[in-house]
N, C-alpha and C positions, 0 to 999 in steps of 0.2 A: 504494500500500500504506500502511495506517495506521501511524503511528509507535508504537513501544513506549511504554506508559505510564511505564515506568521511565526513559525518556529525557527525558520532558517533565514528570514529576510529582515532581521532586526537591524536597527540603527547601529552602525559599526562603532565599536569602542576601541579601535586600534589607536595607538599613540602616534603623535606627530612629534618626534623628539621626545621631550618629557611631558607632552601635552596629551591628556586623555580626551577622547572624543566624547561629546555630550549630545543630548537631544535638544537642549535649550541653551542659548547663549545668554549669559547673565554677567558678562564682563563688567559693564558699567555699574550695574547694581551692586556688585561686590566691591567695586572700587569706591563707591560712596560709603559703604560700611568701613572700608579700610581708612578712608579719609577721616571719618569720625573717630576711629581708634587712634589715629596719629595725634589728634588733639590731646587725648589723654596721655599718650606716651611723651609728647613734647612737654607737658606739665611736669612729668616725672624727671625728664631730662634737665629741665631748668632747675628743679630742686637739687638734683645731683650736682649740677654745675655750681650752684650757690655754695654747696658744701665744699666743693673743690676750691672755690674762691676763699673760703674761710681758711682752708689749709694754706692757700697761697699767701693769705695775710700773715700767717705765721712765719713766712719766709721773707717778710718785709725788710729784714736786715740786709738782704742783698738784692731785693727787688725794689725798684722805685714805685711810687703810687701808680704811675702810668703803666708800668710793666705789669702790675697786678691786674689792672683793668683790662689790658690787652689779653692777658692770659685767660681771664674769665670769659671774655667775649669769644675768643677762639674756641674754648671748650664748649660753650653753649652752641655756637654755630656748627662745630664738628659733630656734636652729639645729635643735633637736630637733623642734619643731613643723613647721618647713619640711620636714624629712626625712619625717615622717609624712604630711603632706599630699601630698607628691610621690608617695609610694607608694600612697596611697589614691585619688588623683584619677581613676583610670580603673577603679575597682572597680564597673563596671556591665557587665551582660551581657544579651543578648536571644536567645531561642530562638524560631524562627519555623517553624511547621508549615503545610502546605497540604493541606487535606482536600477531599473531594468528596461531593456529594449529588445523586443522580439524581432528577429529577422527571419522571414519565411520565403524560401525560394528566391533569395537574393533581393527581397523587397522588405523595407521596414513596415511593421504592422502597427496599426492604431489600437489603443487600449482605451475604451470609453471612460472619460472622466479623469484620465491620468495625463497631466500636463506634459511631463517629460517625453513620454513615448509619442503622444499625439503631435507635439510641436516638432520633435526631431524628425518624425515621418514626413510632416508637411514641408519642412525646410529642405530635407534631403531630396524629396521628390521634385521640388521646385528647381534646385540646382542641377540635378541629374537630367531633368527634361530640357533645361535651357543650355546646358554645357555638355555637348556630346563628348568632348575629350575626357571630362571627369567621369561620365557614364561608362566610357570604354575602360577606364582604369578600374572603376568599381566592379565591372564584370570580369575583368582579367585577373584581379587579385582579391579573390574572396577570402573571407575569414576561414571558411571550411569548404571542401576538405583540403588537407595538405598531405604530402607524402609521409610526414612524420606522425600524422594523426593529431597534431597539436594545432591550435588556432594560429593563423598568420597575423601576429600582432603588429608587424611592421609593414603590412600591405596597405593598398589603397583603401579598402573597406574600413580597416581598423582606424586609419588616420581620419577619414571622413566622418566616422561615427564620433570620434573624440571632438572633432571640430564642430559637428552638429550639436552635441551636448553642450559644449562651451558657448555656442551661439545662443542656444535656448536660455542658458544661465544669464548671459549678458543682456539678452532682450528682456528677460524678466527683471533684471536689475535696473535697466533703464526705466521701465514702467514704475517700479517700486520707488526709485529715487524721485521721479516726478511727483508721484502721489505724496511721498513723505514731506518734501520741501514745499509743496503747494498748500499744505494744510495750515500753515501759519505764516503771516506776512513778515514775521521777525526774520525769517530765513532769506528774504528777498535780496537784501544787499550783501549777504554773506556767502552766497554761492555763485558759481560760474558754470556755464554750459560748455562742455567739451564736445565740439562738433566732430564730424567724421574726419576732417583734415587734421584735427589735433590728436587723433587716435590711430594714426597710420602705423605706429609701432606694433599694433596688435595684428595687422593684416598678414604679414609673411607666414605666420603659423595658423591662420584661419581663413581659408579661401571662401568659406561660406559667408562669414562676416563681411569680407571685402566685396564679394559679388552681390549679395542681396541688398547691401546698403549703397551700391554704386548708383549714380543718377539714372533714373529710368529712361530719360530722354536719349541716353547713349546706348541703350540695350535693344538689340534687334528684336527680341521677343516681344517687347512692348510696342515697338514701331509696327510690327506685323499685325498685332491683335489688340485693339482697344474697342470696347463696345459698351452699350448702355448697361449691360449686365455686370461689368467690372465693379468690384468693390473698391471703395476709395474712402480714406480717412483724411480729413483736411483740418487744419488749424491755422488761423490768421491768414487765410487765403492761399495756403500752399498745401500740397499733398504730402503727408508724412507716411502714408502706407497705401499701397495699391495691390489688389489681388485680381489678376487677369488669367482665368483658367488655372493652370498650375503655377503660373509665374507670379513672383512676389517681389515687390519693392518695399523695403522698410527703412525709413530714415533712422540712423543710429546716432544717438547723442546720450551723454551722461551728465546729469546735474549733480555737482559735488561741491563741498565746501571749497573756498578759494585756495586753501593751502594744500589741497590734495593733488598729487601727481600720479598719473596712471602709466605703468610700464609693464612690459612682458618680461618675465624671468626665464621662461622656457616654454616649450609647447605644453598647453594645458595649464599654465600657471601665470596669473596676472596679479600684480601688486598695486594697491592703492596706498600711497605713502604720503604722510603729512607730518607736521611738526608735533602733533599730539597723539596720533594713532596710526598703526599700520594694519591693513587688512589684506589678506591674500585669498584669492579664489583659485581652487585647484580642481581640475577634472582629470581623473585617472581611468584608463581603460586598458586592462592587461589580458583580455581574452578569457576572463573567468565567467563561468555560467551562473545564472540566478535560478534558484530552485523554486519554480512555480509548479504546483501540482496539476495533474491532468484535468481535473474538473474545471480549474480556472481557464486553462487553455481552450477547452472545448465549449464550456457553457458561457463564459464571459467574453473571451476574445473571438471565439468561433473557429478555431483551428482544430480539425478532427483527425489530422494526419498523425497516426500513432508512431511514425518514425520521425516526428518533428524534432525532438530534443536532441541536440548535439549530433546531427547527422547531415547528409547532403541536403536535406530539406531545409535545415536551418537550426536555430537555437535561440534561447532567451539569454541575452548577454547582460552581465552586471557592470554597472559604472559606479564609480565612487566620486562624490563631490565633497570637498572640504572647504569650510569657512574658518579661517584662522585670523584672530585679531590680537594685537599687542598694544598696550598703552605705553606711551613714552612718558618719561618723568615729568615733562612740562604739563601734561594733562592733569596732573594732581593738583595744580594750582589754578585750574580754570574750569569752573562748572559750565561756562558758556561753550567751551570746546566739547564737553561731554554731550551737551544738547545737540550740537552740530553733527557729531560723529555717531550718534545713536542709530543712524541709518543702517549700520552694519548689523546690529542686533535685530532691527526691524526686518531686514531682508532675510536673515537666517531663519527667523521665526515664521515668516510668511511662506518661505520656500519648503517647509517640511512636508506638507501634504502634496505639494506640486512635484517634488523630486524624489523623496524617500519612498521606496517601494512598500516597506512595512507600514508606514503611516498611511499611505494611500489605501492599502488593503484593509486596514483598520477603519478608515473613514467610510468605506462602503460596506462594512460589517461582513467581510467575506467569510470569516470563520463560521458565523451563524448561517450564512447562505450556503456554504459548502456542506454543512451538516444537513440542512434541509434537502439539498439535492441528493445526497447519498441516501437519506431516509426514503425519499420518493423513488429512487432507483431500486432500493431493496424491496419496497412495497410492490412496485411494478413487477419485479422478478417473481415475488411470491405469488402474486395474482395470476401471472401467466402459468406458473407451475401448477396451481390449483385447477385452472381451466383445462390444462392438457391432461 
């Protein structure tokens, strides 16, 4: 009997260096508690420093009055800095989600209600339909089968899957940032918009991002086919998204605090760096399978091929997404900075059901649904046996 996906598709708790993975990101909330604790510790530090000053007063025979004052001030300052650094040294946190993508007969499969799989399928289909060269690579270098029997994690399909997942993540981030900073006019003068031209550093390792955000006027697919049925999203008189058949144009921009700089660290790794906080988004695809039971594949997704899992027909692939944040020491002295940079926690929280497979399965009550399906199947088999 296949294992329940809820038993095997839990949020990963693997470590990132010394960082344990969590389901929720509470970095700033914990930092607020730490800041309150520092106030108490600083009081203790000052008392200790006064005691040291008294000792120093006993040495007045060889210290001038100014020398004693300087010594006391240095001790207070040094002790305070040590206390702050001790409190902030572990202000790092990582949230790790594990999602899944079904690929059947070389084609990505949609999963009703699951944002990651549905969006990746839509974007991959759009790029492969409009870019014959990428489609040829996709067909020529499949994940399975290979002579070794292992997935081809360095082939074209593997790279495009990672790029598609990263694009889905960035597209969701773009929307979340807009919503987050639009909810309060206080943010208006404290953020800036990173347009496509400001983010070209991300393009070399993500062809999907580069292509889908490229001006639609320059793309033959849109020149050939524009009709009244085309979907179009406009704001302030310009089109920010167009859907024409399978073709997609989506304007890409990121609204971020003014001190944030965006750069790529490696394929699948993007860093948002500021004076107060660092946040890294990481997408990992290593050819691992995701254990979805047969009932889910047949009843929910609609794939009834019993040879589907890890075969020539296809497989359900696992992808790992990591949100890692680290507070810099400057942030300890600025509540305004925490308010500005809370977007990272907001995004990690809203992404859970959209990207994490176990959270999605829980949100649709799959465990209860699977039990009901098996009971119905058992009752049906018993009824047929009785009539025969």
